[in-house]
N, C-alpha and C positions, 0 to 999 in steps of 0.2 A: 434581920431577914436572911434566910439561907441562901447562898449563891448556888446557881445550877451547877452541876458537876462539869469538871473541866478535864479533858484528856489531852496529853501532849504526846503526839506521835514522833518518834525518833527514826531517822533514816540515815543511811550512808551518805545520801545527797538528795536534795529536793530541788528539782528543776521547775521553778514556779511560773514560767512564761510571763512573768511581770517584770518589764525592762527596768523598772525602779529598784527591783530586788531580785535579780535573776536566780540566786542560789540561797539555800538555807539548809539547815540540818534538822530542824524541829518545826512542827506546826501545832498550834493549840487549837482545839475544837470545843465549842460549847453550843448547845441546843442545835446541833447539826450544821453549824456555820463555823467559818474560820475566824478564830478569835485573835489569832497573832501568828507571825511568821519569823523566824529567825534562828537564834541559838537557844539552847536551854535556859541560859542565863538571862537573855533578854526577855524571855516570857514569864519569868519569875513574878513579875509585878502584878500578874492577873490572879495571884493567890494560889491556895493549895490545887494541886493537880495530880491526877494519876498519870505516870509516864508509861506509855505503851511502847515497848521497844521490839515488838514481833517484826518490824520492818528495818531494824537496825542495820541489816546487811543488804538492803534493798535500796532502790531508787524510786522515789515518788514524783510524779508529775500530775498535772490536772487530769482529771478523768477525761478521757477522749470523747470528742464530740462528733457523731456522724451526721452530718448535714443533709445527706440525702440517702435514705434507706426506707425499707418498708417492712412493716411487722411480720408479713408472711416469710421473712428470712428464717423464722423458727417453724411455723406451721407448714410451710411447703414440703416439709420432710415426711408428712403423712402420704405424699404422693411419690411417684417413682422418679429419682433422679437419672437423667439420661443425657448429661452434658459431656462435653468433649475433654474437660480438664478433671483431674482428680479433685475431690471436694469432701470435706469432713463434716458429718452431721452433728446436731447437737448432742448426741450421745457419745461423740468422740470417734464414731466408726469412719474409716476412710473409704469413700466410694471411689473406685477406680473410673477415670474418664473413659468413654467409649469412642473408638476410632473408626467405627464403621456403621452402616445402616443395619447391617445383620446383628452387630453387637447391640445395638438400640433395640431391635425387635426381640432379641433373646431376653434381654433384661426385662422388657414388658411382658413377654409371655411367662417368664418366671413369677412376675408379680400377679398375673391374672389368676393363678391357681388359689390364691387366698381371698379372692373377691366373691361376694354373693352374686347369684346368677344375674340379678337385674342391675348390678352396679356398673357404673361407667369406669373404664380403666384410664387413669390419668397420669401422664408423665410430664416432666418439666426439665428446663435447662438445655434443650436441644438447639443446635445452630448449624444449619447445613452449609454455611460459608467454609467450614473445614473440610469439606468433602469433595474437593476438586470440581466445584461448580454444579454438581448434580443436586437437584431439589427433591425432597421427599414428596410422595404423593400417595394417593389412596392405595395403590398396590402394595406398598410397604407396609401400611398399617392394616390392610386387610389380611396380610400374612401373619399378623399378630392374632387377629381374630376377625373372622368374616361375619360374625353374628353380634358380638358385643361392641357397643360404641366405644371408640378409643379416641382420646384427646391428648395431644403432645403440644405443650406450650413452649415456645421458642425461649431461648435465654434472654432476649431483649423484653419479652412480654408484649411485643407489638405484633407478633405473628403466632399462628398456631397451625397444626397439621391435625386432620381428622380422617377417619377412615369412612368407608361407604355407608355403614349403618348410621354413624353420626350425622353425615350429610343428609341422609334420608330423614332421620328423626327431626332434624333442624328445618327441613323444608328448603335446602339448598340444592338446586338442580340447573339444568341447562339454561332454563329461562329466568333465573335469579338475576336481577339488575342491581346488584350493589357493588360499589367500588371496593376492590381489595379481594374479591373472589377470584382467584386465578383459575386458569382452564388449561386443559390439555389440547393437543392438536385437534381432536375430534369435538371440541367445544364443551365437553363435560367438565365440571369442576374437578380440579386436581386434588382437592383436599386441603390445599395451603390457603389460609385466610388471613388477610394483611389488615391490620388496624381494627379499631373498635367497631366500626360499622359492620364489617364483614364477620368479626367474631362474635357479635351480639347475639345472633340466633342460637349459637352454641351455648354461650355463657348464660343466657336466659334459661336454658334447659337444665344445666348442671348447677345452677345457683351461684355463679360468680365465686367458686371456691378459692381462686387465687387471691381474692380480696378478703373474703370473710373468714378464712382460716387464721388470718393474723390476728383478728380481734376475738377469737374464741379464747377461752380460759386456758386451754391447752397450748394454743399457739403463743399467747402472751408469756406463759412460763417458759417455753421453748426459747422464745426470742430473748428473754432475760438471761438465759443460760449462755446463749451464743454471745450476747453482748458482753458478759462478765469475761468470758474467755478472750475476748478481743480487746479488753481494757476500756470498754465504751461505757459511760455513766449517763450520757444524754444522746438521744437518737430521734430522729423524725420517723413519722409514718407519712410519707409524702403523697399518698393518695388515700384519703379516708372519706368513705361514703356517708358517715354519720348516721348510720343505721342505729335504731334504738337499742337493739341487743349489743352491738358492738360498743356503743358508748357506755352502756351499763357495765359491761365487762371491763372496759378500760378504767373506768372510774373506781371500780371495786378492787381490781387486782393491783393497779398502780399504788393505790392508798396503802397497801400492806406495808408495815415498817421495813421488811427486809426485801421488798421488790427491788431489783438491782439497778434500775435505769429510769431516767426521766424521759418521758415520751412526749414529743412535740408533734401532733398530727396536723396535716393540712387538709382542709375541706376539699373534695374533689369537684371542681367546677364542671367537669364533664358528666358527672352524675346528675346534675341539675341543668343540663344543657338547654339553653333558650330561656332559662328562668333564674337569673342570678339572684333576684329578690328572695326566692325561696331557699336558695343556697345560704344567703346571708342570715335569714331568720333561723335556719337550722344551726348555723355557726354560733349565733347569739345563744341559742338553748345549750350548745355544747360548752360554751364558755362558763356557764354556770357551774360546770363540774370541775373546773380547774382547781388544782391544789399544787403542792410543792413538786410533785412528780408527774403532773399531767398539765400541759400548756397548750390549749387550743387558741386559735386566732389568725392562722394564715389560710390562704387559698391557693390551690394548685391548678394551673391551667397547662393543657398539652397542645402545643401548636403543630408539631410535625411527628414523625415516627422515628425509626431507628436507622443509622447509617449502615450497619452491617446487614440489616434486613432490606436495604435499598428503598425505605419508606420515609427518610428524612428528606427535607426539602433543601436542595443545594443550588447555589448560583452557577452561572456559567463559569467553566465549561462542562458542568454536570458530572456524572459518575465516570470514573476513569475507564471502567470496562464497557461504557455505553449503555448502561441500563437506564431506563426512563426515569424522570424525576419522581420523587416520592409523593406522599399523600398529606394533604392538609387535614389534620384532625379537627382543628377549628378553622373554618373557612375564613380567608382574609377578610371578607366583608363583614364578618361577625366579630372579629377580634377586638376591634376599636371599641365597640359597644361593651363588651365584657370587661375590657381593661378600664374603661372610664368608670363603669358601675362599681367595680371592687375598689378602684383607687379613691373615688369619692366617698365610699362607705369607710375609709380610713384603715382597711385591712392591708396586710402585706401580701403581695403576690409572688409566688414562685412559679416561673414560667418555663416550661420544658421547650428548649429549642436545641436540636442536635445539628441540623444543617444551617449554614450561613444565610440562606434565603430567610428561614424561619427566624433566625436571630435578627436579621434586619427588620423584618416585619414587626417583631416584639419591640424593639428599640423605638421605632417610629410610633407605635401605639402608645408607649409609656411617654414618649416625647409629647405627643398631642394631649394626653391626659394631664400632663404637668403644665403644659400651656393653659389649658382650661381651668384647671384647679391646682394651682401651686401648693406643694405640701413638703415640708422639711422632714428629712430623716426617714423617708419611706422604706428605703433599703430594698426595693423590688429586686428580685434576684432572678437571673437566667440560670436554669438548671441544665446541666451538661455543657451547653454553649461550646460544643467541641471544635467548630469549624471558624470561630470568630477570628477576624483578622485585626491588625493593629488599629486601623481606622474605627472598626466597631468598638474595640476596647476604649479608644480614646472618647468616643460618643458616650458610652456608658458611664465613664468617669464624670463627664460633664453633666449627666443627668442624675448622679448620685445612685446609680444602680451597683449591684453586686453580682459576681458569677460564682457559680459552684461548678468547678471543672471536674469532668469524669476521667481522672488520671489512670485509673485501672484500665482503661481502654487501651492504653499504650502497651501493656504487656499482653492482654488477652486477645485483642484484635488488631494490634499494630502492624503485624505482618500482612494481614488481609487488607488493611487500609493502604498500605504501601503498594501492594500488588493489584488490588481490585477495585476498592471503593473510591479512593481519592487520588492515588498516584503518589509518587515519592516527594514532590515538593509541598504539596498541601498536607500530606500525612506528617511531614516533619514539622509542622507547626500546629498540629492538633493539641487541644488541652493546653494552651499556651499560657503556662503559669508565669513564665519570665516576662511575656508581653504584657500580662495583666498587671504585673508589679510595676513595669516601667510606666504603664498608662496611669497608675494610681487607682486601679479598681480593687475594692475589697473583695477578697475571694477565699474560697475554702475549696476542698477536694473531697471526692466521695467515692463510695463503692456501688451505690444503687442497689445494695443487697435486697432481694436475693438475685439480682442480674450477675453480680459477681460477689464473692464472699465478703461479709463483714469483717474488716480488719484494717483500721486507720494506719497502723504502722507499715502495713503492706502498701497502703495507698500513698503514703509519704515516700516510701521507697520508689515507687514508680514516678512520682513527680521529681525526685532527686536524680535518678539514674536513667529514666526514659528508655528502658530496656525491653524489647519485645520478648515473646516466648522463645524466639529462635536466637536470641542473643543480640540482635541488631539494636544500635542505638538510634532512636527515632527522634531526631531534632535535638542535637546536643545544645544548641543555643537557647533552648527553651528549658533547660535544667534550672532547678533552683537548689539553694543550700539546704542542709538538714535543718538548720534553725527556722528557715522560712516554711518548710514543709511541716514540721511540728506545729508551728503557729497556725498554718491552714487547718489542722485537724484539732485544734483546741480554740484559741481565741477567735481565729478567722471564721470558723464554722459557727461559733457562738454569736458572733456580730451578724452573720446572715440570718440568724434566727431571732434577732432582737433579744438575745439572752446574754450578752457579754457582761451585763452587770450581775450576773448570777453565777455563771460557769465560765470555764475556759481558762482560767489561771487560779493560782493558789495565792489569794490575798485576802485581807480583812473583810468580813462581810459577806463573802461568797459562800455558796454551799460547799461543805467540806467533803468534795467528791475527788477521789484520787484513782490514778492508775498506778499500780504497783509493778515495777519492773525488776528483772534480774540484773540488767546492765544499764549503764547510762547511754541513752541513745545519741548523745552528742560526743561520746567518747569512742564509739565503735567505728570502723570504716564505714563509709557511706553505702557501699554496696552490701553491707550486713545489717542494714537498718530493719529489714523486714524479719530478720531472725533473732531479734531482741525478744526474750521470752516474757510474756505477760504472766505475773504471779498471782494477780487477783485485782480487786478494786475495793474502794471504800466509797459508800453512798451515804451522804449526811452523817459523816463520822462513823458509820457502822461498818467495820471490816467484814468482808464476805469471803467465803471459803477459797482458798488458793486453788488454782487449776490443778487438776490431778494429771499425773503422767508427764 
């Protein structure tokens, strides 16, 4: 009987993330899986093999695992980027960050010229927290167009701004009684809409493009390109509405042999609000589509909003600048029932909690569910979990919970958290990787792309250095080492996804997914970790094109 073909990849060094064999120089691959790891001589016993030395001067490590991102990271670029920081699109173009409301309006006006007369102008990535406390209102966007509907989604995706024509089209006026519709001094809506209930009338009209664009064929291919450039071979879509067209596109595109990333979607409980049974039924249908590069099975719940948007729920003493407390996306009275239902169904929950009040509520709901229905190895994971304190981490550890910490916030919004949202002492303990480690909570770190750019090495740099955009070190005592940060974006993330038996390290039996680097991330200075160039990826033993430029 003929043996399947075996390929041995040679590298300058292989960082395996397997503590039993941390380093190697060669890895053997057969049928898309890792056959052996070690030296060329140690792999000879597997029989004839083709030696592939294209990476002989590179460093291999496990394909990076992004435990919290969204597929629209690719498709969002169909809309107009109006964020504060420079950002590179899937085509490699660098879009300069915009430092004034006037610059935002100018870029939107420039894009309007290419639109059909009846099209809505859509921008994304905006955040008013960088503009000295002034909030955008209808006057800013009416100056872009007084006739065409204009929608600008905030960077957090928890708020949006719209102009007067869009308010009118959505039926939002002085008499609208929806939490999250902000108002000007004269009582008229300002055009800023906070959280899902307030945004829903607009999203219903424009077709929820910020979600559906990610599961279009074009969006999936753009996401694959972004993931490859970032060294990512496994990534979540942490809010998936399980729509029939999106499911079909996911199943078809990810099944292609050269599709470069394994996708792990989470069903959006919010889409099926009040009817978890329907969500579970749809999730069971989606599971039938699973294959090697598509892994359905998780559910996502969103408890509160965004810290920088002042919609997260925080405990006493509240927001540092005196802003009112945030918004419950899931009412506290409803969370218990939802958590209990999904827990008893045997699915893993990923629960969005930004503020510490929301984190406390989620911990208590999981605790009650476990008391009623004990379950081993559930790995229910708090996503973002930015304000958790030491006592909350200890309780999470006792309940077998995981955390996925939003380390990128330290760089992008750390200065704002220090000065406006949390104040110095609480900001210094945000995204507390070191505290999670001491408490024994399994954790990963993430980008939440497209909220911030997909790039696990940058995310690891944030956790290691805790440096804000201004250069401030935010909470030196919460720094972790490079080895721990790399674990968080490989095996740590894989563990939170119940996929650590398949990905996250280079060891026998796992998928042959590798990130190809120009330098050894454990050999460069810690402050240079984000600058280690990604040269390409390997998915299931198939080398992909190296990054150009």
